[in-house]
TILUMLO-708442 format. One record per atom (N, C-alpha, C): x, y, z; residue in three letters. Coordinates in steps of 0.001 Angstrom, whole numbers, padded with zeros to 6 digits, always signed. Layout:
! TILUMLO-708442
XYZALA...
This chain:
! TILUMLO-708442
+000875-001190-000051MET+000000-000114-000003MET+000967+001332-000165MET+000532+002176-000836ASP+001330+003402-000950ASP+000883+004366+000160ASP+001670+004980+000766THR+001359+006053+001845THR+001460+007407+001063THR+002357+007589+000204GLY+002455+008977-000610GLY+003703+009408-000096GLY+004548+008739+000897ILE+005690+009400+001455ILE+006985+009000+000570ILE+007489+009823+000099ASP+008785+009607-000686ASP+009942+009058+000153ASP+010344+007908+000306LYS+011469+007446+001126LYS+012797+007465+000424LYS+012805+007690-000819SER+013896+007745-001601SER+014677+009010-001237SER+014078+010061-000693ASN+014657+011475-000466ASN+014700+011680+000833ASN+015322+011118+001939PRO+015274+011503+003281PRO+015705+012817+003621PRO+015226+013489+004689SER+015679+014928+005055SER+017200+014829+005627SER+017797+015912+005783LYS+019045+015904+006323LYS+019037+015292+007735LYS+018143+015557+008504ALA+018315+015235+010021ALA+018130+013634+010020ALA+017237+013136+009012GLU+017186+011652+008984GLU+018491+010986+008705GLU+019131+011649+007591ILE+020451+011112+007162ILE+021471+011068+008469ILE+021535+012269+008965LYS+022572+012700+010183LYS+022271+011532+011208LYS+020981+011389+011709TYR+020687+010559+012614TYR+020858+009069+012382TYR+020556+008552+011094ASN+020779+007200+010747ASN+022158+006848+010553ASN+023047+007831+009901ASN+024274+007396+009566ASN+025326+007964+010395ASN+025509+009222+010769ILE+026611+009725+011382ILE+026600+009414+013054ILE+025522+009805+013745ASP+025418+009539+015149ASP+025556+008123+015513ASP+024712+007300+014912LEU+024611+005886+015126LEU+026102+005232+014948LEU+026655+005705+014020ARG+027927+005082+013562ARG+028921+005293+014646ARG+028889+006807+015024LYS+029861+007060+016219LYS+029559+006249+017430LYS+028289+006219+017874PHE+027874+005411+018829PHE+028596+003835+018831PHE+028183+003350+017894THR+028591+001888+017500THR+030049+001847+017741THR+030900+002721+016930ASN+032323+002730+016932ASN+032938+002829+018164ASN+032238+003738+019003ARG+032832+003935+020444ARG+032613+002705+021248ARG+031370+002138+021059ASN+031130+001012+021919ASN+031943-000195+021280ASN+031986-000387+020119ARG+032743-001404+019240ARG+034340-001316+019835ARG+034636-000321+019893LEU+036279+000070+020418LEU+036196-000466+021817LEU+035553-000146+022587LYS+035495-000552+023956LYS+035506-002125+024065LYS+034575-002775+023314ASP+034339-004166+023313ASP+035754-004855+022859ASP+036281-004228+021764VAL+037520-004899+021112VAL+038642-004758+022040VAL+038648-003522+022767TRP+039776-003325+023868TRP+039594-004435+025061TRP+038366-004589+025338ARG+037967-005400+026390ARG+038454-006985+026169ARG+038036-007284+024817GLU+038386-008590+024394GLU+039854-008920+024280GLU+040597-007890+023745LEU+042060-008069+023851LEU+042650-008248+025019LEU+042220-007353+026038HIS+042775-007316+027427HIS+042386-008769+028087HIS+041381-009257+027838GLU+041049-010566+028507GLU+041783-011583+027910GLU+042092-011581+026313LYS+042818-012469+025891LYS+044307-012421+026271LYS+044693-011198+026561TYR+046076-011185+027061TYR+046369-011666+028451TYR+045418-011376+029418ILE+045419-012053+030691ILE+045488-013412+030588ILE+044568-014171+029837LYS+044441-015541+029674LYS+045838-016036+029105LYS+046486-015425+028060ARG+047646-015721+027519ARG+048792-015668+028639ARG+048743-014733+029572LEU+049697-014466+030549LEU+049503-015695+031646LEU+048427-016202+031995GLU+048257-017123+032828GLU+048520-018344+032326GLU+048286-018696+030850GLU+048768-019923+030206GLU+050393-020061+030345GLU+050958-018935+030082GLU+052460-018913+030045GLU+052996-019077+031524GLU+052266-018664+032621ILE+052740-018912+033857ILE+052526-020330+034179ILE+051413-020987+033831LYS+051215-022305+034103LYS+052538-023170+033219LYS+052696-022819+032064GLU+053858-023592+031431GLU+055126-023444+032097GLU+055402-022048+032473LEU+056695-021827+033034LEU+056743-022665+034241LEU+055733-022770+035110GLU+055818-023391+036373GLU+056078-024905+036112GLU+055618-025575+035181SER+055755-026741+034816SER+057095-027184+034524SER+057546-026245+033504LYS+059177-026203+033120LYS+059950-026226+034217LYS+059759-025223+035206TYR+060577-025074+036454TYR+060524-026268+037383TYR+059460-026953+037384ILE+059405-028107+038244ILE+060194-029439+037583ILE+060213-029325+036205GLU+060983-030252+035599GLU+062752-030095+035582GLU+062925-028780+035129SER+064367-028496+035086SER+065007-028034+036236SER+064280-026952+036957ARG+064733-025919+038392ARG+066030-025138+037790ARG+065903-024452+036655GLU+066658-023560+036230GLU+066322-022161+036729GLU+067398-021426+036998ASN+067126-019991+037495ASN+066545-018976+036490ASN+067055-019231+035248ARG+066302-018463+034113ARG+064970-018598+034022ARG+064444-019758+034115ILE+062988-019999+034083ILE+062395-019356+035212ILE+062789-019431+036395MET+062364-018879+037655MET+062222-017388+037607MET+063157-016844+036906LEU+063279-015367+036660LEU+062095-014949+035791LEU+061859-015646+034638GLU+060923-015416+033668GLU+059560-015482+034429GLU+059441-016729+035260LEU+058042-016894+035878LEU+057681-015745+036920LEU+058789-015305+037716SER+058515-014248+038446SER+058119-012906+037823SER+058916-012667+036523ALA+058508-011354+035784ALA+057023-011512+035228ALA+056543-012667+034807LYS+055330-012890+034199LYS+054353-012794+035535LYS+054441-013286+036765ARG+053708-013174+037690ARG+053541-011772+038134ARG+054572-010988+038126LYS+054707-009441+038498LYS+053699-008824+037548LYS+054036-009051+036294GLU+053093-008415+035198GLU+051445-008609+035401GLU+051330-009953+035632LEU+049814-010219+035863LEU+049367-009505+037105LEU+050334-009497+038238GLN+049817-008812+039437GLN+049594-007348+039211GLN+050527-006633+038493ASN+050149-005418+038086ASN+048758-005136+037218ASN+048449-005929+036333ILE+047287-005772+035652ILE+046198-005929+036532ILE+046344-006946+037357GLU+045088-007297+038290GLU+044823-006119+039432GLU+045950-005507+039686LEU+045815-004321+040673LEU+045295-003031+039929LEU+045630-002890+038787GLU+045032-001741+038087GLU+043590-002056+037867GLU+043021-003342+037587GLN+041621-003541+037593GLN+040784-003331+038833GLN+041511-003735+039928VAL+040925-003387+041177VAL+040966-001990+041562VAL+041922-001269+041186GLN+041589+000247+041418GLN+040584+000764+040548GLN+040548+000522+039293ARG+039632+000876+038267ARG+038142+000476+038864ARG+038005-000689+039549ASN+036561-001135+040095ASN+036352-000380+041330ASN+037432-000105+042050LEU+037115+000831+043269LEU+036739+002204+042910LEU+037025+002705+041939ILE+036487+004077+041458ILE+035170+003865+041319ILE+034849+002842+040465TYR+033446+002859+040080TYR+032535+002504+041191TYR+033115+001860+042398LEU+032272+001485+043478LEU+032020+002767+044343LEU+032850+003815+044251ASN+032521+004840+044950ASN+031416+005913+044390ASN+031088+005607+043215ARG+029976+006464+042740ARG+028732+006201+043083ARG+027635+006869+043095GLU+026323+006797+043505GLU+025596+005842+042707GLU+024514+005207+043381PHE+023767+004333+042683PHE+022928+004901+041599PHE+022470+006156+041730TYR+021590+006728+040822TYR+022011+007513+039778TYR+023493+007364+039397GLU+023971+008071+038415GLU+023488+007879+036989GLU+023112+006563+036876ASN+022566+006284+035346ASN+021141+006047+035193ASN+020316+006880+036000SER+018919+006952+036059SER+018501+008266+035115SER+017397+008708+035537ASN+016738+009813+034932ASN+017484+011127+035172ASN+017079+012284+034496LYS+017766+013550+034673LYS+017848+014083+035982LYS+016631+013921+036950ASN+016771+014606+038189ASN+017756+013847+039108ASN+017803+012400+038850SER+018748+011795+039770SER+020124+012076+039375SER+020493+012248+037987ARG+021800+012491+037572ARG+022318+013904+038190ARG+021223+014931+038230MET+021591+016006+038733MET+021808+015919+040257MET+021145+015108+041002LEU+021216+014889+042431LEU+022712+014120+042597LEU+023077+013206+041740ALA+024348+012596+041919ALA+025445+013554+041539ALA+025393+014230+040778ARG+026319+015467+040554ARG+026413+016424+041737ARG+025436+016816+042268ALA+025464+017790+043570ALA+026206+016956+044659ALA+026038+015669+044811THR+026542+014825+045837THR+028208+014846+045441THR+028531+014743+044395GLN+029958+014453+044007GLN+030600+015764+044126GLN+030089+016852+043890VAL+030560+018224+044092VAL+030756+018279+045571VAL+029800+017927+046518LYS+029821+018216+047697LYS+030950+017269+048408LYS+031186+016186+048117LYS+032131+015252+048324LYS+033436+015674+047974LYS+033651+016233+046699ALA+035042+016738+046283ALA+035234+018035+046928ALA+034422+018931+047554LYS+034640+019990+048322LYS+035411+019710+049610LYS+034949+018571+050152ARG+035759+017974+051391ARG+037037+017560+051186ARG+037423+016996+049998LEU+038788+016674+049779LEU+039868+017930+049391LEU+040907+017444+049959ILE+042089+018375+049368ILE+042557+017968+048156ILE+042581+018785+047075GLY+042742+018700+045786GLY+044372+018969+045366GLY+044627+020111+045897VAL+046021+020524+045687VAL+046780+021092+046941VAL+047864+020974+047184ILE+048713+021533+048466ILE+050023+021684+047900ILE+050529+022823+048605LYS+051879+023277+048237LYS+052978+022749+049096LYS+053970+022201+048617ASN+054992+021747+049496ASN+055959+022904+049916ASN+057127+022532+050513ASP+058195+023420+050955ASP+058622+024452+050119ASP+058852+023820+048892LYS+059265+024728+047627LYS+058241+025549+046994LYS+057045+025700+047578GLU+055965+026310+046993GLU+055554+025776+045625GLU+055612+024507+045510GLU+055377+023770+044321GLU+053728+023226+044541GLU+052985+023169+043666ARG+051661+022414+043785ARG+051920+021006+043709ARG+051170+020457+044443CYS+051309+018937+044468CYS+049860+018433+044463CYS+049394+017464+043636ASN+048089+016954+043600ASN+048017+015516+043537ASN+049116+014805+043477MET+049129+013446+043664MET+049130+012947+045111MET+048214+011987+045310MET+047864+011326+046617MET+049245+011046+047475MET+050160+010370+046898ARG+051486+009979+047765ARG+052178+011267+048180ARG+052311+012343+047225GLU+052962+013782+047429GLU+052186+014332+048715GLU+050923+014345+048592LYS+050206+015054+049583LYS+050290+014201+050984LYS+050334+012965+050891MET+050572+012160+052212MET+051869+012284+052664MET+052947+012553+051910LEU+054430+012906+052404LEU+054356+014182+053087LEU+053760+015200+052572ILE+053749+016564+052863ILE+053006+016543+054343ILE+051843+015865+054479PHE+051284+015845+055749PHE+051990+015021+056777PHE+052862+013909+056431GLN+053525+013365+057379GLN+054695+014023+057932GLN+055296+014902+056851LYS+056510+015785+057392LYS+055906+016859+058292LYS+054737+017429+057993PHE+054026+018573+058711PHE+053853+017929+060186PHE+053378+016760+060248PHE+053073+016260+061675PHE+054188+015934+062464PHE+055210+015328+061645GLU+056559+015021+062451GLU+056911+016206+062882GLU+057076+017496+062223LYS+057658+018602+062721LYS+056771+019093+063848LYS+055543+018890+063765LEU+054519+019419+064858LEU+054783+018852+066053LEU+055102+017569+066184TYR+055278+016831+067408TYR+056687+016412+067772TYR+057598+017282+067170MET+059013+017020+067407MET+059482+018013+068491MET+058508+018906+069008GLY+058887+019541+070321GLY+059128+018919+071528GLY+059914+019084+072417LYS+060304+018373+073547LYS+059540+018559+074657LYS+058892+019942+074738GLU+058060+020172+075960GLU+056452+020424+075282GLU+055911+019276+075203ILE+054508+019179+074746ILE+053617+019055+076005ILE+052669+020052+076225ASN+051821+020177+077270ASN+050396+019475+076714ASN+050140+018262+077110VAL+048859+017525+076579VAL+047743+018617+076941VAL+047658+018933+078235ASN+046410+019804+078641ASN+046212+020928+077603ASN+047249+021743+077422GLU+047226+022981+076709GLU+047070+022623+075183GLU+047322+021510+074569SER+047087+021131+073367SER+045864+020763+073182SER+045225+020080+074254LEU+043867+019631+074176LEU+042891+020963+073984LEU+043389+021888+074923LEU+042391+023088+074998LEU+042522+023780+073612LEU+043801+023876+072949ALA+043837+024432+071648ALA+043072+023819+070486ALA+042914+022582+070694LEU+041993+021816+069733LEU+040634+021910+069655LEU+040017+021842+070952ASP+038674+021912+071131ASP+038291+022321+072572ASP+037806+023450+072767VAL+037674+023803+074177VAL+036655+023218+074819VAL+035482+022762+074137PHE+034374+022225+074740PHE+034717+020699+075246PHE+035441+020139+074340LYS+035867+018563+074665LYS+037022+018668+075574LYS+037640+019748+075742ALA+038923+019745+076580ALA+038532+019795+077988ALA+037404+020370+078248PHE+036884+020583+079723PHE+036613+019188+080333PHE+036356+017974+079628ASP+036297+016658+080044ASP+037701+016228+080436ASP+038650+016572+079857CYS+039988+015839+080007CYS+041125+016584+080707CYS+040984+017956+080913VAL+041874+018905+081395VAL+041656+019031+083074VAL+042709+019069+083722GLU+042728+019048+085087GLU+042567+020642+085611GLU+042040+020783+086859TRP+041540+022049+087521TRP+042943+023037+087304TRP+044082+022877+087832PRO+045206+023801+087778PRO+045430+024280+086370PRO+045348+023586+085389THR+045516+024066+083934THR+044263+024998+083627THR+043018+024693+084016LEU+041908+025299+083772LEU+042149+027000+084445LEU+042534+026817+085666LYS+042766+028171+086516LYS+043675+028911+085751LYS+044830+028282+085356ILE+045918+029221+084838ILE+045233+029841+083317ILE+044426+028980+082636LEU+043797+029538+081380LEU+042676+030836+081688LEU+042078+030585+082819ILE+041064+031456+083277ILE+041817+033010+083620ILE+043014+032690+084302GLU+043710+033884+084494GLU+044316+034467+083149GLU+044821+033835+082172LYS+045311+034387+080983LYS+044121+035006+080218LYS+043047+034587+080338LEU+041923+035127+079548LEU+041342+036383+080001LEU+041895+036695+081375GLY+041684+037911+081811GLY+040185+038047+082695GLY+039657+037023+083258PHE+038378+037144+083859PHE+038528+038030+085124PHE+037391+038504+085637ARG+037354+039365+086813ARG+037602+038509+088056ARG+038209+039253+089124LYS+038597+038582+090555LYS+037379+037814+091090LYS+036360+038424+091039LYS+035091+037709+091711LYS+034778+036394+091050LYS+034984+036150+089627ILE+034907+035068+088912ILE+035856+034041+089351ILE+036967+034600+089383ARG+038443+033720+089821ARG+038118+033081+090991ARG+037637+033809+092082LYS+037262+033500+093376LYS+036238+032339+093423LYS+035316+032431+092644VAL+034203+031406+092549VAL+034781+030120+091974VAL+035662+030310+091173ILE+036119+029125+090344ILE+037098+028375+091370ILE+037941+029123+091960ASN+038882+028539+092953ASN+038270+027942+093926ASN+037136+028242+094308GLN+036320+027762+095541GLN+035795+026405+095140GLN+035744+025997+093802LEU+035128+024953+093445LEU+036370+023675+093614LEU
């Protein structure tokens, strides 16, 4: 039955949708699939080579085979470690990222909120910006080592400096009395506190 629509001459939008966009989408997914397949084949080949080298080493007990075996094991271990790290990144994502538009906006808002709590870039002693986690950890480690290297550390005063409200539970009365005098309270208040 003829509907009267000429399908031999499609519009530009139809051509673009049918040919270019879908081709890009399928090519991108195809590349991911091909890479995943190659990666899995490489891992299987490594595992097979390790099994072969183990059987050869059991037969001959040569150091050369043992060195090859340890190198292959190390390579496989590095690949597995990268996969675990990649999977951990995806585990940290929110569950509702791949749902409708409102949920994706909510997911993005939570990611931004989490990112604000993290320290992205920190300066080291040479005033260089460091954004790698190892560098940041070393900087913090050096900072706290210097902080606690002092010989005369008074625990009560350091507790007061950190959090006044929690410090009152841990600090002894003589330290509190000294602090009250330093803060400059009136004599009447000091007398009342001394009587406690």
